[in-house]
C-alpha positions in Angstrom: -23.3 -1.9 10.0 -24.8 1.1 8.4 -27.0 1.5 5.3 -24.9 4.4 3.9 -24.5 4.0 0.2 -21.9 6.2 -1.5 -22.8 7.8 -4.8 -21.7 5.5 -7.7 -20.6 7.0 -11.0 -19.3 5.5 -14.2 -16.8 7.6 -16.2 -18.1 6.6 -19.6 -21.8 6.9 -18.8 -23.9 9.7 -20.5 -24.1 12.7 -18.2 -21.0 11.8 -16.2 -19.4 15.2 -16.7 -22.4 17.1 -15.3 -22.6 14.7 -12.4 -18.9 15.1 -11.6 -19.2 18.9 -11.9 -22.1 18.9 -9.4 -20.2 16.6 -7.1 -17.1 18.8 -7.1 -18.9 22.2 -6.9 -17.9 24.2 -3.9 -18.4 27.9 -3.4 -16.3 29.2 -0.5 -17.6 32.8 -0.8 -19.3 34.1 2.4 -22.7 35.6 2.2 -23.4 39.4 2.4 -24.2 39.2 6.1 -20.9 37.6 7.0 -19.0 40.0 4.7 -20.6 43.0 6.2 -20.0 41.9 9.8 -16.3 41.2 8.9 -16.0 44.6 7.2 -17.2 46.3 10.3 -14.8 44.4 12.5 -11.8 45.1 10.3 -12.6 48.8 10.1 -13.0 49.0 13.8 -9.7 47.3 14.5 -8.0 49.5 11.8 -9.3 52.7 13.5 -9.3 51.8 17.2 -6.6 49.1 17.5 -6.3 47.4 20.9 -9.7 48.7 22.2 -11.6 47.2 19.3 -9.8 43.8 19.5 -10.4 43.7 23.2 -14.1 44.5 22.8 -14.7 41.8 20.2 -12.7 39.2 22.2 -14.9 39.9 25.2 -18.0 39.7 23.0 -17.1 36.5 21.1 -14.8 34.6 23.5 -16.1 35.7 26.8 -12.8 37.2 27.8 -12.6 39.3 31.0 -9.2 40.8 30.2 -8.9 44.5 30.9 -6.1 45.0 28.3 -4.8 43.3 25.2 -1.4 42.7 26.9 -3.2 40.3 29.3 -4.0 38.1 26.4 -0.4 37.6 25.4 1.2 34.4 26.6 4.8 34.5 27.7 7.4 32.1 26.3 7.6 30.7 29.8 3.9 29.7 29.6 4.6 27.9 26.3 7.5 26.0 27.8 5.4 25.2 30.8 2.8 23.6 28.5 5.5 21.6 26.7 6.7 20.3 30.1 3.1 19.4 31.2 2.0 17.2 28.3 2.3 13.5 28.2 5.8 12.3 27.4 4.5 10.2 24.5 2.8 13.2 23.0 5.9 15.4 23.5 8.1 12.9 21.7 5.6 12.6 18.8 5.5 16.4 18.4 9.3 16.7 18.5 9.7 13.8 16.0 7.1 15.4 13.6 8.8 18.8 14.0 12.2 17.3 13.2 10.9 15.7 10.0 9.1 18.8 8.9 12.1 21.0 9.5 14.4 18.6 7.7 12.1 18.4 4.6 11.6 22.2 4.4 15.3 22.9 4.8 15.7 21.5 1.2 13.3 24.2 0.0 15.4 27.2 1.2 16.5 29.4 -1.7 19.8 31.4 -1.7 20.7 34.6 -3.5 22.5 34.2 -6.9 24.1 36.3 -9.6 26.1 36.1 -12.8 28.4 38.4 -14.8 28.0 39.0 -18.5 30.8 39.7 -21.0 30.5 43.5 -20.8 30.6 43.4 -17.0 26.9 43.6 -16.4 25.9 41.8 -13.2 22.4 40.2 -13.0 20.9 38.2 -10.2 18.4 37.8 -7.5 18.6 38.6 -3.8 16.6 36.3 -1.5 15.5 37.6 1.8 13.0 36.3 4.4 9.9 38.2 5.5 10.5 40.4 8.5 7.4 39.2 10.4 4.7 36.6 9.7 1.3 36.0 11.4 0.0 32.5 12.1 -3.7 31.9 12.7 -4.6 28.7 14.6 -8.2 27.7 15.2 -9.3 27.3 18.8 -12.4 26.3 20.7 -13.4 22.7 20.1 -10.7 22.3 17.5 -7.1 21.6 18.6 -4.6 21.3 15.8 -1.0 21.2 17.0 0.0 19.8 13.6 -1.1 23.0 12.0 1.1 25.0 14.3 4.1 22.9 13.2 3.3 23.0 9.5 2.8 26.8 9.4 5.5 27.9 11.8 8.4 25.7 11.0 8.7 26.7 7.3 8.7 30.4 8.4 11.5 29.7 10.8 13.5 27.7 8.3 13.1 30.7 5.9 14.6 33.0 8.5 11.6 35.0 9.5 12.7 37.1 12.4 9.4 37.3 14.3 6.4 34.9 14.1 3.2 36.1 15.8 0.6 33.4 16.6 -3.0 34.1 17.4 -5.6 31.6 18.5 -9.0 32.1 20.1 -9.6 30.7 23.6 -13.3 30.8 24.3 -14.0 31.0 28.0 -10.2 31.5 28.5 -9.6 27.8 28.0 -6.1 27.2 26.7 -5.0 24.0 24.9 -1.6 22.9 26.2 -0.9 20.7 23.2 -1.2 23.7 20.9 0.9 25.8 23.2 3.5 23.0 23.3 3.6 22.9 19.6 4.2 26.6 19.5 7.1 26.2 21.8 8.7 23.5 19.7 8.1 25.4 16.5 9.8 28.6 17.8 6.8 30.9 17.9 8.0 34.3 19.2 4.7 35.8 20.5 1.4 34.3 21.2 -1.9 36.2 21.6 -5.1 34.5 22.8 -7.3 36.2 20.3 -9.1 34.9 17.2 -11.7 35.6 14.6 -11.8 38.5 12.1 -10.5 40.8 14.8 -7.2 38.8 15.0 -6.7 38.9 11.3 -7.3 42.6 11.2 -4.9 43.2 14.0 -2.2 41.2 12.2 -2.8 43.0 9.0 -2.9 46.6 10.3 -1.1 46.3 13.6 -2.4 47.7 17.0 -0.7 49.3 19.9 0.2 45.9 21.3 0.1 43.5 18.2 2.7 44.3 15.6 1.8 44.5 11.9 2.9 41.4 9.9 3.9 41.0 6.3 2.0 37.7 5.7 -0.8 35.8 7.4 -1.0 32.0 7.2 -3.2 29.4 8.8 -6.8 28.1 8.5 -9.9 29.4 10.1 -13.7 29.6 9.9 -15.8 31.5 7.4 -15.3 34.8 9.3 -11.5 34.3 9.4 -11.5 33.4 5.7 -13.6 36.4 4.8 -11.3 38.7 6.8 -8.3 37.3 5.0 -9.9 38.1 1.7 -10.7 41.7 2.9 -7.1 42.5 4.1 -5.3 40.9 1.1 -3.1 43.5 -0.5 -2.5 45.1 2.8 -0.8 41.9 3.8 0.2 38.7 2.0 -1.8 35.5 2.4 -1.1 31.8 2.1 -4.4 30.8 0.5 -8.2 30.8 1.1 -8.7 27.1 1.7 -11.9 25.1 1.1 -12.9 21.8 2.7 -10.4 19.0 2.9 -10.3 16.5 0.1 -8.9 13.1 -0.7 -8.9 11.3 -4.1 -7.8 7.6 -4.1 -6.8 5.8 -7.3 -6.7 2.0 -6.7 -6.1 -0.9 -9.0 -8.2 -3.2 -6.8 -5.4 -4.9 -5.0 -5.2 -3.0 -1.8 -7.1 -4.2 1.3 -10.6 -2.5 1.0 -10.6 -1.8 4.7 -7.4 0.3 4.3 -9.0 2.3 1.5 -12.3 2.8 3.4 -10.3 4.2 6.4 -8.3 6.5 4.1 -11.6 7.9 2.8 -12.8 8.3 6.4 -9.6 10.2 7.3 -10.9 13.2 5.3 -14.6 12.7 5.8 -14.2 13.0 9.6 -12.9 16.5 9.3 -16.3 18.1 8.6 -19.5 17.6 6.7 -18.2 19.5 3.7 -15.1 17.4 3.3 -14.8 15.3 0.1 -13.7 11.6 -0.3 -13.6 10.0 -3.7 -12.3 6.6 -4.9 -11.5 5.8 -8.5 -11.0 2.2 -9.7 -11.3 0.1 -12.8 -12.3 -2.9 -10.7 -16.0 -2.9 -10.0 -15.8 -5.8 -7.5 -13.3 -3.8 -5.6 -15.6 -0.7 -5.5 -18.3 -3.1 -4.1 -15.8 -4.4 -1.5 -14.9 -0.8 -0.3 -18.6 0.0 -0.1 -19.0 -3.0 2.2 -16.0 -1.9 4.3 -17.5 1.6 4.6 -20.8 0.3 5.9 -19.1 -2.1 8.4 -16.5 0.3 9.7 -18.3 3.6 9.8 -20.1 2.9 13.1 -16.7 2.3 14.7 -15.6 5.9 14.2 -15.8 8.5 17.0 -16.9 11.1 14.4 -19.2 8.7 12.6 -22.0 11.3 12.3 -19.7 13.9 10.6 -18.1 11.3 8.3 -21.5 9.9 7.3 -22.8 13.4 6.3 -19.6 14.1 4.4 -19.7 10.8 2.5 -23.4 11.0 1.8 -23.3 14.5 0.4 -19.9 14.7 -1.3 -18.4 11.2 -1.4 -18.3 9.0 -4.5 -17.0 5.7 -5.9 -16.1 6.1 -9.6 -15.7 3.3 -12.1 -13.2 3.9 -14.9 -12.1 1.8 -17.9 -8.4 1.6 -16.8 -5.7 3.5 -14.9 -5.1 5.9 -17.8 -8.7 7.0 -17.6 -8.2 7.3 -13.8 -5.3 9.7 -14.4 -7.4 11.8 -16.7 -9.9 12.2 -13.9 -7.2 13.1 -11.4 -6.1 16.0 -13.6 -9.7 17.0 -14.1 -10.4 17.0 -10.3 -7.0 18.5 -9.3 -7.3 17.1 -5.7 -5.7 18.4 -2.5 -4.6 14.9 -1.5 -4.0 12.1 -4.1 -3.3 8.5 -3.1 -2.0 6.3 -5.8 -2.7 2.9 -4.2 -1.4 0.9 -7.2 1.3 -1.6 -7.9 3.6 0.9 -9.7 2.7 4.4 -8.7 5.9 5.8 -10.2 4.7 4.8 -13.6 1.6 7.0 -13.2 3.5 9.9 -11.7 4.7 11.6 -15.0 1.1 11.8 -16.1 -0.1 13.6 -13.0 -0.3 17.3 -13.7 -2.5 18.6 -10.9 -2.4 17.5 -7.2 -1.5 19.2 -3.9 0.3 16.2 -2.4 0.8 12.7 -3.9 0.9 9.6 -1.7 2.5 6.8 -3.6 1.9 3.1 -3.0 -0.2 0.9 -0.7 1.7 1.7 2.5 1.4 5.5 2.2 -1.9 6.7 3.8 -2.6 10.4 3.5 -2.8 10.6 7.3 1.0 10.4 7.5 1.2 13.6 5.5 -1.1 15.4 7.9 1.3 14.8 10.8 4.8 13.6 10.3 6.0 12.6 6.8 7.7 16.0 6.4 6.0 17.7 3.4 3.5 20.4 4.3 -0.1 19.6 5.0 -1.3 23.1 4.0 -2.4 22.3 0.4 -4.4 23.9 -2.4 -8.1 22.8 -2.3 -11.1 23.0 -4.6 -9.2 22.4 -7.8 -6.7 25.2 -7.1 -3.7 22.8 -7.4 -4.0 23.6 -11.1 -2.1 26.8 -10.3 -1.1 26.6 -6.6 1.4 24.7 -4.5 1.8 23.5 -0.9 2.8 26.0 1.7 6.6 26.1 2.0 9.7 28.0 2.8 9.3 29.9 -0.4 6.1 31.5 0.9 8.2 33.2 3.6 11.0 34.4 1.3 10.9 37.3 -1.2 13.1 38.0 -4.2 14.6 41.2 -5.3 16.1 41.5 -8.8 19.7 42.6 -9.0 21.0 44.7 -11.9 24.4 46.4 -12.1 25.6 47.7 -15.5 29.1 48.7 -16.4 30.4 51.6 -18.5 30.7 49.1 -21.3 27.0 48.3 -21.5 26.5 50.2 -24.7 24.3 47.6 -26.3 21.9 47.5 -23.3 21.7 51.3 -23.4 21.0 51.4 -27.1 18.3 48.7 -26.8 16.6 50.6 -24.0 16.7 53.8 -25.9 15.2 52.3 -29.1 12.4 50.6 -27.1 11.6 53.6 -25.0 11.3 55.9 -28.0 9.0 53.4 -29.6 6.7 53.9 -26.6 7.1 57.8 -26.7 8.8 57.7 -23.3 11.6 60.0 -24.2 12.9 60.6 -20.6 13.4 56.9 -20.4 15.4 57.0 -23.6 17.5 60.0 -22.7 18.3 58.5 -19.3 20.1 55.7 -21.1 21.5 57.9 -23.9 23.2 60.2 -21.4 25.2 57.3 -20.1 25.8 55.7 -23.5 25.4 58.2 -26.3 24.0 56.7 -29.5 26.3 56.7 -32.5 
């Protein structure tokens, strides 16, 4: 048992809004020292290419490579890793990849057009990005699931070349990550990381090709570098700490809910786990489960810090009040652990991923359910969506006018002259003289 007591809040209590705001507050902006260090790295890579990337990789990862090409792993090396991992793990990776690929295939958009009565053709041409970059954390972290979730949608979209970068401190490679790269269809893999890897992908070097978009999570230096190169290259998002919000009617096993809260708390000390319920006795039961089960976790110290600083149990009047809080919080992961989750669904406006029912733990979404686990955090699901095939496709508008498009020409002429842009107007009038 542990004496960890989660913060208890009551939605109708005076001062609740201020307490909730304080609980949710998260500022992912790096300090000036980090920003300046990253700026120097990005500028060096931009100006000196391979040499700068190699110098920083030696400095930060202890690499002894004499050229950047030595840090590129061949496709044979990725396949070797796939063959070397435990059969059970290989099967799990392949099963997860199959489900992720199947789900994302439904997202793929196709070009379309229609023809108006005067012969004008309007439409949209959908094309994949030429090249995408995937950043995968390295060192102590090993996230093969992130490789699958970021790489597979790009391949489903039709991206021709996917460049993966991942740091290997001390030259230590993680075969599970390499195996995931082989399964996902990664085209080139460079054992580099940090801000220098982001800059290399954004600007290109003699060895590393410039990409059109960079996806994948990283530490504060990686996130800061992504901010600095945005505009030069597209980005998926700047993600904050992982979050879970559970709404429960009090009828789910409290041990299940406690473990669902742990599933995010064990990520890192800044992760956030919140339970909302109208059943006070159930909140008490979950608190008891947390105290009893926390010591059994391998990452108990991390989970404990997360729950102590950013966790909460919130009492609400009813499930309608719970839904109001959901939309206020706009969580990354939302579990609706209630009798009829589909009844609440129409009221949910803001959530990255919604896990419906008592038998749908968020953990399945992290690995193998199929939908992407790269989700908007820190309330950004108010305006953002999960990573998907659409992030690797771009759209071009199609316009083809016929000689009979007099009304279009006249409309353009009138509007252009109202803005004093006479060349615009005359460009239309030469084709369709005004009567």
